DOBA-48948 format. One line per field, with one value per residue (C-alpha): x, y, z. Coordinates in nm, 3 decimals. Each point is the difference from the previous one (the first is absolute). Layout:
BEGIN
px c(X / ...)
py c(Y / ...)
pz c(Z / ...)
This chain:
BEGIN
px c(6.214 / 0.216 / -0.162 / -0.027 / 0.067 / 0.358 / 0.026 / 0.002 / 0.270 / 0.137 / -0.143 / -0.020 / -0.192 / -0.367 / -0.315 / -0.213 / 0.091 / -0.275 / 0.064 / -0.221 / -0.116 / -0.355 / -0.316 / 0.060 / 0.365 / -0.049 / -0.302 / 0.206 / 0.274 / -0.235 / -0.136 / 0.333 / 0.172 / -0.267 / 0.078 / 0.361 / 0.145 / 0.196 / -0.085 / 0.211 / -0.190 / 0.188 / -0.177 / 0.108 / 0.049 / -0.356 / -0.069 / -0.369 / -0.093 / -0.269 / -0.144 / 0.337 / -0.082 / -0.377 / -0.168 / -0.326 / -0.118 / -0.364 / -0.087 / 0.249 / -0.194 / 0.062 / 0.055 / -0.332 / 0.134 / 0.251 / 0.376 / 0.290 / 0.155 / 0.356 / -0.132 / -0.184 / 0.315 / 0.209 / -0.246 / 0.008 / 0.379 / 0.029 / -0.242 / 0.209 / 0.322 / -0.151 / -0.020 / 0.354 / -0.012 / 0.322 / 0.006 / 0.245 / -0.055 / 0.150 / -0.101 / 0.027 / 0.209 / -0.030 / -0.182 / 0.104 / -0.286 / 0.164 / 0.192 / -0.060 / 0.010 / -0.113 / 0.252 / -0.074 / 0.249 / -0.051 / 0.235 / 0.304 / -0.055 / -0.168 / -0.279 / -0.124 / -0.346 / -0.204 / -0.318 / -0.079 / -0.307 / -0.033 / -0.194 / 0.150 / -0.330 / -0.085 / 0.052 / -0.266 / 0.096 / 0.023 / -0.019 / 0.352 / -0.099 / 0.223 / -0.214 / -0.192 / 0.193 / -0.012 / -0.382 / -0.057 / -0.239 / -0.077 / -0.244 / 0.193 / -0.095 / 0.042 / -0.282 / -0.365 / -0.108 / 0.253 / -0.050 / -0.331 / -0.182 / 0.236 / -0.147 / -0.367 / -0.152 / 0.333 / 0.097 / 0.207 / 0.218 / 0.095 / 0.259 / -0.040 / -0.211 / -0.002 / -0.248 / 0.166 / -0.011 / -0.372 / -0.067 / 0.180 / -0.181 / -0.338 / 0.099 / 0.107 / -0.343 / -0.130 / 0.198 / 0.108 / -0.206 / 0.136 / 0.260 / 0.187 / 0.172 / 0.309 / 0.094 / 0.249 / -0.223 / -0.372 / -0.058 / 0.040 / 0.186 / -0.261 / -0.245 / -0.326 / -0.207 / 0.233 / 0.006 / -0.379 / -0.031 / 0.249 / -0.138 / -0.355 / 0.091 / -0.108 / 0.286 / 0.275 / 0.138 / 0.268 / 0.292 / 0.089 / 0.332 / 0.144 / 0.297 / 0.086 / 0.283 / 0.021 / -0.149 / -0.089 / 0.061 / -0.214 / 0.075 / 0.218 / -0.268 / -0.125 / -0.182 / -0.043 / 0.171 / 0.115 / -0.120 / 0.161 / -0.193 / 0.228 / -0.154 / -0.001 / 0.257 / -0.252 / 0.035 / -0.289 / -0.020 / -0.237 / -0.064 / -0.021 / 0.081 / 0.087 / 0.210 / -0.020 / 0.263 / -0.142 / 0.247 / 0.091 / 0.240 / 0.339 / 0.068 / 0.346 / 0.094 / 0.280 / 0.241 / -0.206 / -0.095 / 0.127 / 0.025 / -0.366 / -0.322 / -0.162 / -0.295 / 0.050 / 0.039 / 0.244 / -0.218 / 0.124 / -0.216 / -0.074 / -0.135 / -0.357 / -0.108 / 0.311 / 0.302 / 0.230 / 0.182 / 0.117 / 0.323 / -0.045 / 0.097 / -0.064 / -0.321 / -0.149 / -0.254 / -0.139 / -0.008 / 0.276 / -0.275 / -0.327 / -0.101 / -0.369 / -0.046 / 0.329 / -0.105 / 0.204 / -0.229 / 0.010 / 0.378 / 0.024 / -0.227 / 0.208 / 0.319 / -0.151 / -0.078 / 0.356 / 0.146 / -0.226 / 0.089 / 0.372 / -0.035 / -0.169 / 0.260 / 0.287 / -0.173 / -0.023 / 0.379 / 0.083)
py c(24.961 / -0.097 / -0.124 / -0.379 / -0.055 / 0.122 / -0.128 / -0.370 / -0.057 / -0.329 / -0.347 / -0.056 / 0.324 / -0.021 / 0.205 / -0.299 / -0.334 / -0.257 / -0.284 / -0.296 / -0.156 / -0.118 / 0.164 / 0.317 / 0.041 / -0.071 / 0.231 / 0.275 / -0.073 / 0.027 / 0.336 / 0.152 / -0.129 / 0.158 / 0.326 / -0.033 / -0.060 / -0.314 / -0.189 / -0.281 / -0.298 / -0.210 / -0.332 / -0.180 / -0.373 / -0.083 / 0.195 / 0.050 / 0.000 / -0.240 / -0.032 / -0.129 / -0.329 / 0.000 / -0.223 / 0.111 / 0.356 / 0.046 / 0.331 / 0.238 / 0.226 / -0.049 / -0.378 / -0.159 / -0.354 / 0.064 / 0.024 / -0.174 / 0.217 / -0.014 / 0.081 / 0.307 / 0.118 / -0.057 / 0.208 / 0.285 / -0.011 / 0.015 / 0.293 / 0.187 / -0.080 / 0.129 / 0.349 / -0.001 / -0.175 / -0.171 / -0.308 / -0.130 / -0.353 / 0.032 / 0.060 / 0.330 / -0.036 / 0.352 / 0.327 / 0.342 / 0.248 / 0.263 / 0.160 / 0.145 / -0.166 / -0.317 / -0.285 / -0.365 / -0.281 / -0.279 / -0.256 / 0.150 / 0.347 / 0.319 / 0.147 / 0.353 / 0.118 / 0.319 / -0.198 / -0.350 / -0.217 / -0.291 / -0.293 / -0.285 / -0.179 / -0.246 / -0.371 / -0.238 / -0.186 / -0.370 / -0.315 / -0.111 / -0.354 / -0.197 / 0.003 / 0.320 / 0.217 / -0.274 / -0.011 / 0.377 / 0.044 / -0.373 / 0.011 / 0.211 / 0.368 / 0.308 / 0.203 / -0.107 / 0.300 / -0.094 / -0.376 / -0.091 / -0.041 / -0.284 / -0.216 / -0.024 / -0.307 / -0.095 / -0.074 / 0.285 / 0.026 / 0.341 / 0.072 / 0.308 / 0.157 / 0.377 / 0.234 / -0.040 / -0.379 / 0.004 / 0.240 / -0.240 / -0.304 / 0.168 / 0.107 / -0.356 / -0.138 / 0.162 / -0.257 / -0.296 / -0.302 / 0.050 / 0.213 / -0.156 / 0.259 / -0.130 / 0.184 / -0.093 / 0.125 / -0.029 / 0.373 / 0.227 / 0.331 / 0.149 / 0.266 / -0.125 / 0.092 / -0.190 / -0.301 / -0.009 / 0.013 / -0.283 / -0.219 / 0.033 / -0.079 / -0.359 / -0.050 / 0.085 / -0.264 / 0.046 / -0.224 / 0.136 / -0.056 / -0.105 / 0.077 / -0.122 / -0.249 / -0.088 / 0.096 / -0.309 / 0.001 / -0.178 / 0.015 / 0.308 / 0.188 / 0.029 / -0.317 / 0.054 / 0.096 / -0.183 / 0.169 / -0.039 / 0.070 / 0.214 / -0.137 / -0.374 / -0.029 / -0.202 / 0.028 / -0.013 / 0.031 / 0.258 / -0.028 / 0.329 / 0.154 / 0.348 / 0.134 / 0.371 / 0.143 / 0.306 / 0.067 / 0.351 / 0.191 / 0.154 / 0.329 / 0.009 / 0.327 / -0.080 / 0.217 / 0.309 / -0.053 / 0.282 / 0.231 / -0.007 / -0.030 / -0.343 / -0.155 / -0.262 / -0.279 / 0.191 / 0.132 / 0.341 / 0.303 / 0.258 / 0.353 / 0.118 / -0.258 / 0.043 / -0.227 / 0.255 / -0.105 / 0.236 / 0.060 / 0.223 / -0.184 / -0.348 / -0.172 / -0.339 / -0.214 / -0.350 / -0.267 / 0.169 / 0.249 / -0.184 / -0.256 / 0.012 / -0.082 / -0.163 / -0.048 / 0.028 / 0.267 / 0.216 / -0.033 / 0.110 / 0.298 / 0.113 / -0.039 / 0.243 / 0.239 / -0.022 / 0.079 / 0.303 / 0.120 / -0.043 / 0.182 / 0.297 / 0.002 / 0.010 / 0.276 / 0.202 / -0.017 / 0.139)
pz c(27.417 / -0.300 / -0.316 / 0.041 / -0.367 / 0.063 / 0.354 / -0.086 / -0.261 / 0.136 / -0.060 / 0.374 / 0.052 / -0.087 / 0.001 / 0.103 / 0.151 / 0.058 / 0.245 / -0.090 / -0.326 / 0.068 / -0.131 / 0.201 / -0.093 / -0.371 / -0.022 / 0.163 / -0.253 / -0.298 / 0.112 / 0.101 / -0.315 / -0.219 / 0.179 / -0.128 / 0.347 / -0.103 / 0.321 / 0.138 / 0.141 / 0.255 / -0.043 / 0.315 / 0.034 / -0.112 / -0.320 / -0.063 / 0.367 / 0.117 / -0.353 / -0.116 / 0.173 / -0.061 / -0.256 / -0.161 / 0.070 / -0.096 / 0.167 / -0.164 / -0.241 / -0.370 / 0.002 / -0.083 / 0.024 / 0.279 / -0.017 / 0.168 / 0.271 / -0.140 / -0.349 / 0.129 / 0.175 / -0.315 / -0.205 / 0.253 / 0.016 / -0.380 / -0.005 / 0.258 / -0.190 / -0.324 / 0.150 / 0.136 / 0.337 / 0.104 / 0.224 / 0.256 / 0.133 / 0.344 / 0.358 / 0.185 / 0.314 / 0.145 / -0.062 / 0.132 / -0.006 / 0.223 / -0.288 / -0.347 / -0.238 / 0.176 / 0.003 / -0.075 / 0.054 / -0.252 / -0.153 / 0.171 / -0.144 / 0.117 / -0.211 / 0.052 / -0.088 / 0.027 / 0.070 / 0.119 / -0.053 / 0.242 / -0.146 / 0.199 / 0.060 / 0.272 / 0.050 / 0.122 / 0.315 / -0.078 / 0.209 / -0.088 / -0.102 / -0.239 / -0.318 / 0.072 / -0.248 / -0.263 / 0.014 / -0.015 / -0.292 / 0.008 / 0.287 / 0.251 / 0.001 / 0.218 / -0.158 / 0.004 / -0.209 / -0.267 / -0.011 / 0.163 / -0.332 / -0.097 / 0.278 / -0.095 / 0.161 / 0.161 / 0.358 / 0.143 / 0.310 / 0.140 / 0.269 / 0.218 / 0.271 / -0.050 / -0.169 / -0.340 / 0.032 / 0.083 / -0.288 / -0.232 / 0.141 / -0.052 / -0.351 / -0.086 / 0.097 / -0.320 / -0.195 / 0.211 / 0.096 / 0.353 / 0.180 / 0.293 / 0.219 / 0.180 / 0.321 / 0.271 / 0.282 / 0.075 / -0.030 / -0.303 / 0.004 / -0.233 / 0.117 / 0.151 / -0.306 / -0.235 / 0.235 / 0.013 / -0.377 / -0.047 / 0.280 / -0.135 / -0.361 / -0.077 / -0.248 / 0.251 / 0.235 / 0.263 / 0.091 / 0.345 / 0.177 / -0.335 / -0.222 / -0.347 / 0.019 / -0.370 / -0.335 / -0.202 / -0.374 / -0.256 / -0.373 / 0.050 / 0.193 / 0.356 / 0.098 / 0.372 / 0.323 / 0.311 / 0.319 / 0.342 / 0.316 / 0.217 / 0.321 / -0.071 / -0.281 / -0.201 / -0.377 / -0.246 / -0.377 / -0.146 / -0.375 / -0.190 / -0.336 / 0.124 / 0.288 / 0.078 / 0.234 / 0.179 / 0.280 / -0.107 / -0.222 / 0.069 / -0.180 / -0.155 / 0.165 / 0.245 / -0.200 / 0.081 / 0.364 / 0.212 / -0.300 / -0.104 / 0.199 / 0.013 / 0.179 / 0.269 / -0.257 / -0.222 / -0.282 / -0.117 / 0.077 / -0.266 / 0.026 / -0.061 / -0.255 / -0.216 / -0.038 / 0.166 / 0.317 / 0.272 / -0.196 / -0.303 / -0.315 / 0.141 / -0.110 / 0.089 / -0.181 / -0.042 / 0.269 / 0.201 / 0.090 / -0.063 / 0.262 / -0.092 / -0.369 / -0.110 / -0.363 / -0.317 / -0.142 / 0.315 / 0.013 / -0.363 / 0.071 / 0.296 / -0.209 / -0.250 / 0.286 / 0.134 / -0.342 / -0.042 / 0.351 / -0.079 / -0.333 / 0.170 / 0.275 / -0.250 / -0.196 / 0.321 / 0.041 / -0.340)
């Protein structure tokens, strides 16, 4: 193998390219930049990942009084830039992993890289209602673990019927005055044990055969929802201060399907507890891999792991 220090003389030839600029991608950038690898971060169309549109974050270590999501991302980006990370705000349109160096199509040009870190994250599935996006962080949430504590003594509505939805509903009973679960059928998809726990919890109520037709706004925040019974068409108003959408997540991994192994949903598979994929030199981290924890701090930790794996891989080539 040629020495990589002499193998990458051009600006469009890199030692490390990181796709994604959330907690995982920026953590990978910090670690690989401090190893003098001059990483390039392709930020995508939503810089900062999910935290880029999140309001107060109270569970990220080191911030006693919490921090705004965009502020945390700006701090991490500045830290990565300080050590020599470069940033490109654009979207990757194609990746070719069947050649060396790997090729990445972005912004009408082809970048080549000796190693690739995938930190493209995942997107929460939303209901698609008119003011849903507007009220994210103002009563609408997709993460009970992240935001449940903001709803102490409040009335909460949760949409969903799977295991994750029931886990979130049960978690929210620690804080909310009540949790109303909205489900379009009269049976949950959740496992029997999770159904039993939810059905027996005195704080959880169920609105069967129902869908949310409208999110009501009051003083710039969620004030309630309008439910529609899918059998009768009848509409009812349900007052609440919080709406949690728990209908699943979609990993942002379509670019890599067919080239890398994924599970049935699309989350990337890694090898033996590392961030390595089945292709040597390609690493994956953050919510593109993690469908269990999905927290900023776990994403940051796996970004660190990916950078260390990439550093060791590059050292092995020299």
